[in-house]
C-alpha positions in Angstrom: 2.6 -84.2 6.0 5.5 -85.0 8.4 7.1 -87.1 5.7 7.0 -84.2 3.3 8.7 -81.9 5.8 11.5 -84.5 6.3 12.0 -85.0 2.6 12.1 -81.4 1.3 13.8 -79.8 4.3 11.2 -77.0 4.7 10.1 -78.0 8.1 10.3 -76.0 11.4 14.1 -76.4 11.5 14.4 -74.6 8.1 12.0 -71.8 9.3 13.9 -71.3 12.5 17.3 -71.3 10.7 15.9 -68.7 8.3 14.6 -66.5 11.1 17.8 -66.8 13.0 20.0 -65.8 10.1 17.8 -63.1 8.5 16.4 -61.4 11.6 19.2 -61.7 14.1 22.6 -62.4 12.4 22.2 -60.4 9.2 21.3 -57.0 10.8 24.3 -57.5 13.2 26.6 -58.1 10.2 25.2 -55.0 8.5 25.6 -53.0 11.6 29.2 -54.1 12.1 30.0 -53.2 8.5 28.4 -49.8 8.9 30.3 -49.2 12.2 33.6 -50.2 10.5 32.9 -47.9 7.6 32.1 -45.0 9.9 35.2 -45.7 12.0 37.4 -45.7 8.9 35.8 -42.4 7.8 36.6 -41.0 11.2 40.2 -42.1 11.0 40.7 -40.7 7.5 39.1 -37.4 8.5 41.5 -37.2 11.5 44.5 -37.9 9.3 43.9 -35.0 7.0 45.4 -31.7 8.1 42.9 -28.9 8.8 
């Protein structure tokens, strides 16, 4: 079974990389994008005269 993991690349390294990207990095990117969008909304709202 170890040979199969080495050949197709679906071993523990792949699982760890998937976990790292999907569970840790992706939510941070989404959070940063949402934060940037809300900041731009705040700035555009402040620029409009009341």
